[in-house]
C-alpha positions as a Markdown table, in Angstrom:
| # | Residue | x | y | z |
|---|---|---|---|---|
| 1 | Met | 13.6 | -0.1 | -26.0 |
| 2 | Asn | 12.9 | 3.5 | -25.8 |
| 3 | Ile | 16.2 | 5.6 | -25.9 |
| 4 | Lys | 16.3 | 9.5 | -25.0 |
| 5 | Lys | 19.3 | 11.8 | -24.5 |
| 6 | Ile | 19.4 | 14.9 | -22.3 |
| 7 | Lys | 22.1 | 17.7 | -22.4 |
| 8 | Ile | 22.4 | 19.4 | -19.1 |
| 9 | Gln | 22.0 | 23.1 | -19.2 |
| 10 | Glu | 23.4 | 25.6 | -16.6 |
| 11 | Ala | 19.8 | 25.9 | -14.9 |
| 12 | Gln | 19.6 | 22.3 | -14.2 |
| 13 | Ala | 23.1 | 21.8 | -13.0 |
| 14 | Gly | 23.7 | 20.6 | -9.3 |
| 15 | Lys | 20.4 | 18.5 | -9.0 |
| 16 | Arg | 20.6 | 14.7 | -8.0 |
| 17 | Ile | 20.1 | 12.8 | -11.2 |
| 18 | Asp | 17.3 | 10.4 | -9.6 |
| 19 | Gly | 15.2 | 13.6 | -8.9 |
| 20 | Phe | 16.2 | 15.6 | -11.9 |
| 21 | Ile | 15.1 | 12.9 | -14.3 |
| 22 | Pro | 11.6 | 12.5 | -12.9 |
| 23 | Ser | 11.1 | 16.2 | -13.1 |
| 24 | Ile | 11.5 | 16.2 | -16.9 |
| 25 | Glu | 10.4 | 12.8 | -17.6 |
| 26 | Lys | 6.9 | 12.5 | -16.2 |
| 27 | Asp | 6.5 | 8.8 | -17.2 |
| 28 | Leu | 9.4 | 7.8 | -14.9 |
| 29 | Ser | 9.1 | 7.8 | -11.0 |
| 30 | Arg | 12.1 | 8.2 | -8.7 |
| 31 | Thr | 11.9 | 4.7 | -8.0 |
| 32 | Ala | 11.8 | 3.7 | -11.7 |
| 33 | Val | 14.8 | 5.9 | -12.2 |
| 34 | Gln | 16.8 | 4.4 | -9.4 |
| 35 | Arg | 16.1 | 0.9 | -10.8 |
| 36 | Leu | 17.2 | 2.0 | -14.3 |
| 37 | Ile | 20.5 | 3.3 | -12.9 |
| 38 | Lys | 21.1 | 0.2 | -11.0 |
| 39 | Glu | 20.5 | -1.7 | -14.3 |
| 40 | Glu | 23.1 | 0.6 | -16.0 |
| 41 | Asn | 20.1 | 1.8 | -18.4 |
| 42 | Ile | 21.0 | 5.3 | -17.4 |
| 43 | Lys | 24.4 | 6.6 | -18.2 |
| 44 | Val | 26.2 | 10.0 | -17.8 |
| 45 | Asn | 28.6 | 10.8 | -20.5 |
| 46 | Gly | 28.6 | 7.2 | -21.6 |
| 47 | Ala | 29.6 | 5.8 | -18.1 |
| 48 | Lys | 27.4 | 4.2 | -15.4 |
| 49 | Thr | 26.3 | 6.4 | -12.7 |
| 50 | Lys | 24.7 | 6.6 | -9.1 |
| 51 | Asp | 21.5 | 7.6 | -7.7 |
| 52 | Ala | 23.0 | 10.6 | -5.7 |
| 53 | Tyr | 25.3 | 12.0 | -8.7 |
| 54 | Lys | 24.6 | 15.8 | -9.2 |
| 55 | Val | 24.5 | 16.5 | -12.9 |
| 56 | Gln | 26.7 | 18.9 | -14.2 |
| 57 | Val | 26.6 | 21.7 | -17.2 |
| 58 | Gly | 27.4 | 19.8 | -20.3 |
| 59 | Asp | 26.6 | 16.2 | -19.1 |
| 60 | Glu | 25.0 | 14.1 | -21.6 |
| 61 | Ile | 22.5 | 11.7 | -20.1 |
| 62 | Glu | 21.3 | 8.6 | -22.1 |
| 63 | Ile | 18.0 | 7.1 | -20.7 |
| 64 | Lys | 17.2 | 3.6 | -22.0 |
| 65 | Val | 13.7 | 2.3 | -21.0 |
| 66 | Pro | 13.2 | -1.3 | -22.0 |
| 67 | Asp | 9.9 | -2.6 | -23.1 |
| 68 | Ala | 7.8 | -3.9 | -20.5 |
| 69 | Lys | 7.8 | -7.7 | -20.4 |
| 70 | Glu | 4.7 | -9.9 | -20.6 |
| 71 | Ile | 4.5 | -12.1 | -17.5 |
| 72 | Asn | 2.4 | -15.1 | -17.0 |
| 73 | Leu | -0.6 | -14.1 | -15.0 |
| 74 | Lys | -3.7 | -16.0 | -15.3 |
| 75 | Ala | -6.6 | -13.9 | -15.8 |
| 76 | Gln | -9.6 | -15.3 | -13.5 |
| 77 | Asn | -13.3 | -14.1 | -13.4 |
| 78 | Ile | -13.5 | -13.7 | -9.7 |
| 79 | Pro | -16.4 | -11.5 | -8.4 |
| 80 | Leu | -15.0 | -8.4 | -6.8 |
| 81 | Asp | -16.8 | -5.6 | -4.9 |
| 82 | Ile | -15.8 | -2.7 | -7.0 |
| 83 | Ile | -16.2 | 0.7 | -5.2 |
| 84 | Tyr | -15.1 | 2.8 | -8.0 |
| 85 | Glu | -13.7 | 2.5 | -11.6 |
| 86 | Asp | -12.7 | 4.5 | -14.4 |
| 87 | Lys | -10.2 | 4.2 | -17.3 |
| 88 | Asp | -7.2 | 5.1 | -15.0 |
| 89 | Ile | -7.9 | 3.5 | -11.5 |
| 90 | Leu | -9.8 | 0.9 | -9.9 |
| 91 | Val | -10.9 | 0.8 | -6.1 |
| 92 | Val | -11.9 | -2.6 | -4.8 |
| 93 | Asn | -13.4 | -3.8 | -1.4 |
| 94 | Lys | -11.0 | -6.7 | -0.9 |
| 95 | Pro | -12.7 | -9.6 | 1.1 |
| 96 | Lys | -10.9 | -11.1 | 4.2 |
| 97 | Gly | -8.9 | -14.2 | 3.1 |
| 98 | Met | -7.9 | -12.9 | -0.4 |
| 99 | Val | -4.2 | -12.6 | -1.0 |
| 100 | Val | -3.3 | -9.6 | -3.1 |
| 101 | His | -0.1 | -10.9 | -5.2 |
| 102 | Pro | 0.4 | -14.5 | -6.5 |
| 103 | Ala | 3.0 | -16.1 | -4.6 |
| 104 | Asn | 4.3 | -19.6 | -3.7 |
| 105 | Gly | 1.3 | -21.4 | -2.2 |
| 106 | Asn | -1.2 | -18.8 | -3.6 |
| 107 | Leu | -0.7 | -18.9 | -7.4 |
| 108 | Asp | -4.4 | -18.1 | -8.3 |
| 109 | Gly | -7.6 | -16.9 | -6.8 |
| 110 | Thr | -5.8 | -13.5 | -5.8 |
| 111 | Leu | -6.7 | -9.9 | -6.3 |
| 112 | Val | -4.3 | -9.5 | -9.2 |
| 113 | Asn | -5.7 | -12.5 | -11.0 |
| 114 | Ala | -9.1 | -11.0 | -10.8 |
| 115 | Val | -7.8 | -7.5 | -11.8 |
| 116 | Val | -6.3 | -8.8 | -14.8 |
| 117 | Ala | -9.5 | -10.1 | -16.2 |
| 118 | Ile | -11.1 | -6.7 | -15.4 |
| 119 | Cys | -8.3 | -4.5 | -17.0 |
| 120 | Lys | -7.4 | -6.7 | -19.9 |
| 121 | Asp | -4.9 | -4.6 | -22.0 |
| 122 | Ser | -5.1 | -1.7 | -19.7 |
| 123 | Leu | -2.3 | -2.4 | -17.1 |
| 124 | Ser | 0.7 | -0.5 | -15.7 |
| 125 | Gly | 4.0 | -1.6 | -16.8 |
| 126 | Ile | 5.9 | 0.6 | -14.4 |
| 127 | Gly | 7.7 | -2.2 | -12.5 |
| 128 | Gly | 9.4 | -3.3 | -15.6 |
| 129 | Glu | 6.6 | -6.0 | -16.2 |
| 130 | Ile | 3.2 | -5.6 | -17.8 |
| 131 | Arg | 1.1 | -6.1 | -14.6 |
| 132 | Pro | -1.8 | -4.6 | -12.6 |
| 133 | Gly | -0.5 | -1.4 | -10.6 |
| 134 | Ile | -1.1 | -2.4 | -7.1 |
| 135 | Val | -0.2 | 0.8 | -5.6 |
| 136 | His | -0.4 | -0.4 | -1.8 |
| 137 | Arg | -1.3 | -3.9 | -0.1 |
| 138 | Leu | -3.5 | -5.2 | 2.6 |
| 139 | Asp | -2.7 | -8.5 | 4.6 |
| 140 | Lys | -4.6 | -11.6 | 3.5 |
| 141 | Asp | -7.1 | -11.2 | 6.4 |
| 142 | Thr | -7.3 | -7.6 | 6.4 |
| 143 | Ser | -10.6 | -6.5 | 4.4 |
| 144 | Gly | -11.4 | -3.2 | 2.7 |
| 145 | Ala | -10.4 | -0.4 | 0.3 |
| 146 | Ile | -7.3 | -1.2 | -2.0 |
| 147 | Leu | -6.3 | 1.0 | -4.9 |
| 148 | Val | -5.3 | -0.3 | -8.5 |
| 149 | Ala | -3.7 | 1.9 | -11.2 |
| 150 | Lys | -4.4 | 0.8 | -14.5 |
| 151 | Asn | -1.8 | 2.8 | -16.4 |
| 152 | Asp | 1.9 | 4.1 | -15.7 |
| 153 | Lys | 0.7 | 7.7 | -15.2 |
| 154 | Ala | -1.7 | 6.8 | -12.6 |
| 155 | His | 0.6 | 4.5 | -10.9 |
| 156 | Ile | 3.4 | 7.2 | -10.7 |
| 157 | Val | 1.2 | 9.8 | -9.1 |
| 158 | Leu | -0.6 | 7.6 | -6.7 |
| 159 | Ser | 2.8 | 6.2 | -5.6 |
| 160 | Glu | 4.0 | 9.8 | -5.1 |
| 161 | Gln | 0.8 | 10.6 | -2.9 |
| 162 | Leu | 1.5 | 7.6 | -0.9 |
| 163 | Lys | 5.2 | 8.6 | -0.3 |
| 164 | Asn | 4.3 | 12.1 | 0.5 |
| 165 | His | 1.4 | 10.9 | 3.1 |
| 166 | Glu | -1.3 | 12.6 | 0.8 |
| 167 | Val | -3.3 | 9.4 | 0.8 |
| 168 | Lys | -5.6 | 9.0 | 3.9 |
| 169 | Lys | -6.5 | 5.6 | 4.9 |
| 170 | Thr | -9.1 | 5.0 | 7.8 |
| 171 | Tyr | -9.5 | 1.5 | 9.3 |
| 172 | Leu | -11.8 | -0.1 | 11.8 |
| 173 | Ala | -10.4 | -2.6 | 14.4 |
| 174 | Leu | -12.1 | -4.4 | 17.2 |
| 175 | Val | -9.5 | -5.1 | 19.8 |
| 176 | Arg | -9.5 | -7.1 | 23.1 |
| 177 | Gly | -9.4 | -4.9 | 26.1 |
| 178 | Ile | -10.8 | -1.5 | 27.2 |
| 179 | Val | -8.6 | 1.2 | 25.8 |
| 180 | Lys | -9.0 | 4.2 | 28.2 |
| 181 | Glu | -7.8 | 7.1 | 26.1 |
| 182 | Asn | -10.5 | 8.4 | 23.9 |
| 183 | Glu | -7.8 | 9.4 | 21.3 |
| 184 | Ala | -4.0 | 8.7 | 21.1 |
| 185 | Thr | -1.1 | 8.2 | 18.9 |
| 186 | Ile | 1.4 | 5.4 | 18.7 |
| 187 | Asn | 4.8 | 6.3 | 17.4 |
| 188 | Met | 7.0 | 3.4 | 17.6 |
| 189 | Pro | 9.5 | 2.0 | 15.1 |
| 190 | Ile | 8.8 | -1.4 | 13.5 |
| 191 | Ala | 11.3 | -3.9 | 12.1 |
| 192 | Arg | 11.5 | -7.6 | 11.2 |
| 193 | Ser | 11.3 | -9.6 | 14.5 |
| 194 | Thr | 14.7 | -11.0 | 15.5 |
| 195 | Lys | 12.8 | -13.9 | 17.1 |
| 196 | Asp | 10.4 | -15.0 | 14.2 |
| 197 | Arg | 11.4 | -13.9 | 10.7 |
| 198 | Lys | 7.7 | -14.1 | 9.7 |
| 199 | Lys | 6.6 | -11.4 | 12.0 |
| 200 | Met | 7.3 | -7.6 | 12.5 |
| 201 | Ala | 8.0 | -6.2 | 15.9 |
| 202 | Val | 8.5 | -2.8 | 17.5 |
| 203 | Asp | 12.3 | -2.2 | 17.5 |
| 204 | Lys | 14.2 | 1.1 | 18.4 |
| 205 | Lys | 16.3 | 0.3 | 15.2 |
| 206 | Gly | 13.4 | 0.0 | 13.1 |
| 207 | Lys | 11.6 | 2.4 | 10.6 |
| 208 | Glu | 9.2 | 5.1 | 11.7 |
| 209 | Ala | 5.8 | 4.1 | 12.2 |
| 210 | Ile | 3.0 | 6.3 | 13.2 |
| 211 | Thr | -0.6 | 5.1 | 14.0 |
| 212 | His | -3.6 | 7.4 | 15.3 |
| 213 | Phe | -6.7 | 5.9 | 16.9 |
| 214 | Lys | -9.9 | 7.1 | 18.3 |
| 215 | Val | -12.4 | 5.1 | 20.4 |
| 216 | Leu | -15.7 | 4.4 | 18.7 |
| 217 | Gly | -17.2 | 2.3 | 21.4 |
| 218 | Arg | -16.3 | 0.1 | 24.5 |
| 219 | Tyr | -18.3 | -3.2 | 25.1 |
| 220 | Lys | -18.8 | -5.6 | 27.7 |
| 221 | Gly | -16.0 | -4.5 | 29.8 |
| 222 | Lys | -13.6 | -6.3 | 27.4 |
| 223 | Tyr | -13.6 | -4.9 | 23.8 |
| 224 | Thr | -13.0 | -1.7 | 22.1 |
| 225 | Leu | -14.0 | -0.6 | 18.6 |
| 226 | Leu | -11.2 | 1.8 | 17.3 |
| 227 | Glu | -11.1 | 4.3 | 14.3 |
| 228 | Ile | -7.6 | 4.3 | 13.1 |
| 229 | Asn | -5.5 | 6.5 | 10.6 |
| 230 | Ile | -1.7 | 5.6 | 9.8 |
| 231 | Glu | 0.6 | 8.0 | 8.7 |
| 232 | Thr | 3.0 | 5.4 | 7.3 |
| 233 | Gly | 2.7 | 2.0 | 5.9 |
| 234 | Arg | 4.8 | -0.6 | 7.5 |
| 235 | Thr | 4.1 | -4.3 | 7.2 |
| 236 | His | 1.5 | -5.4 | 9.9 |
| 237 | Gln | 1.9 | -1.9 | 11.4 |
| 238 | Ile | -1.7 | -1.7 | 13.0 |
| 239 | Arg | -1.6 | -5.1 | 14.2 |
| 240 | Val | 1.9 | -4.7 | 15.7 |
| 241 | His | 1.3 | -1.4 | 17.5 |
| 242 | Leu | -2.1 | -2.6 | 19.0 |
| 243 | Ser | -0.6 | -5.7 | 20.0 |
| 244 | His | 2.4 | -4.1 | 21.6 |
| 245 | Ile | 0.5 | -1.7 | 23.9 |
| 246 | Gly | -1.7 | -4.6 | 25.1 |
| 247 | Phe | -4.6 | -4.4 | 22.8 |
| 248 | Pro | -4.3 | -7.2 | 20.1 |
| 249 | Ile | -7.0 | -7.3 | 17.3 |
| 250 | Val | -9.6 | -9.8 | 17.8 |
| 251 | Gly | -8.9 | -12.9 | 15.7 |
| 252 | Asp | -5.4 | -12.0 | 15.0 |
| 253 | Glu | -3.6 | -15.4 | 15.0 |
| 254 | Val | -0.2 | -13.8 | 14.5 |
| 255 | Tyr | -0.1 | -11.0 | 17.2 |
| 256 | Ser | -2.3 | -12.7 | 19.8 |
| 257 | Asn | -3.6 | -16.0 | 20.7 |
| 258 | Gly | -6.4 | -15.6 | 18.3 |
| 259 | Lys | -9.1 | -16.7 | 20.7 |
| 260 | Asn | -12.5 | -14.9 | 20.7 |
| 261 | Glu | -16.1 | -15.8 | 21.6 |
| 262 | Trp | -17.2 | -15.6 | 18.1 |
| 263 | Gly | -14.7 | -18.1 | 16.8 |
| 264 | Ile | -13.5 | -15.7 | 14.1 |
| 265 | Lys | -10.5 | -16.6 | 12.2 |
| 266 | Gly | -8.2 | -13.7 | 10.9 |
| 267 | Gln | -8.1 | -10.2 | 12.3 |
| 268 | Cys | -11.1 | -7.8 | 12.9 |
| 269 | Leu | -9.5 | -5.3 | 10.8 |
| 270 | His | -11.1 | -3.3 | 7.9 |
| 271 | Ala | -9.7 | -0.7 | 5.7 |
| 272 | Trp | -13.0 | 1.4 | 5.9 |
| 273 | Lys | -12.2 | 4.6 | 4.0 |
| 274 | Ile | -9.7 | 6.0 | 1.6 |
| 275 | Glu | -9.1 | 9.7 | 0.5 |
| 276 | Phe | -6.8 | 10.8 | -2.2 |
| 277 | Lys | -6.5 | 13.0 | -5.3 |
| 278 | His | -7.5 | 11.5 | -8.7 |
| 279 | Pro | -4.1 | 10.9 | -10.3 |
| 280 | Ile | -5.2 | 12.4 | -13.6 |
| 281 | Thr | -8.2 | 14.7 | -13.1 |
| 282 | Lys | -6.9 | 15.9 | -9.5 |
| 283 | Glu | -10.4 | 15.5 | -8.3 |
| 284 | Pro | -10.5 | 14.8 | -4.4 |
| 285 | Met | -11.8 | 11.1 | -4.0 |
| 286 | Lys | -13.4 | 10.2 | -0.8 |
| 287 | Leu | -14.4 | 6.5 | -0.9 |
| 288 | Glu | -15.9 | 3.9 | 1.5 |
| 289 | Ala | -15.5 | 0.2 | 1.7 |
| 290 | Lys | -18.7 | -1.5 | 3.1 |
| 291 | Ile | -18.0 | -3.1 | 6.4 |
| 292 | Pro | -18.0 | -7.1 | 5.8 |
| 293 | Thr | -21.4 | -8.7 | 7.1 |
| 294 | Tyr | -19.6 | -10.7 | 9.9 |
| 295 | Phe | -17.9 | -7.8 | 11.4 |
| 296 | Gln | -21.0 | -5.5 | 11.3 |
| 297 | Glu | -22.9 | -8.2 | 13.0 |
| 298 | Met | -20.4 | -8.5 | 15.9 |
| 299 | Ile | -20.5 | -4.6 | 16.3 |
| 300 | Asn | -24.3 | -4.9 | 16.4 |
| 301 | Gln | -24.4 | -7.6 | 18.9 |
| 302 | Leu | -22.0 | -5.9 | 21.1 |
| 303 | Lys | -23.9 | -2.9 | 21.1 |
| 304 | Glu | -27.2 | -4.6 | 22.0 |
| 305 | Glu | -25.4 | -6.5 | 24.8 |
| 306 | Asn | -23.5 | -3.3 | 26.2 |
């Protein structure tokens, strides 16, 4: 348990506590501070507080950060296509069909199990547990670039970049139907479906979701290859948006009937490129995940037949 006390000075007064603490304690993110407040591990003048409390001159803030707990994660030597690795971060080209986190029904064979074997003792504990710092996720059947933080500092900085829309993610998607516009933006809020709780849906009461796309090719009068950038990262965002406007992703078994002439199972959606600033060196990073063989062969075949 790490305990620290802070006395509020005049220049610090009036700031929200969940924003003030991360500004002086660089190893704590706003999310981590909010969790500590909820757990009553952050107190003001000996009393519990709220996220929105504005600190006052003379306040004494006590911060208790519990030691990160070990969790039972099996390390597995699963071959991974590593795009980039250093002591702070890891960028992996996740294959289609691999689950990111262990869960009921998928307790091993996940990206996390593979990362534990690679990172060994260098793992983030920012979530209150010693674990691989998966900064963002990809659906099981979406392939491509995924960022992993090896330590708390990298995790905090990358999470902030994502929150501030400073990480640019570019996807490739093959959709059914001919998209007429060369470029367009889909700005439609997304929420949990009221008809099927396992699905997401466009819903005016949902959270903001913005997807930009550009046509890379139109084929056989019935398929379009899209380059996609997202400003927001809602669950199933690209799949929901494209299906909603009438262009479901080929092979998507949830948001279309999944039928396609190649017999592909799982959506033809690939997280192709990722751009961000290195969390420690601040160096601009531009990385590309090789397109899966099956996907590239489909594109080649369509180009030949066009």
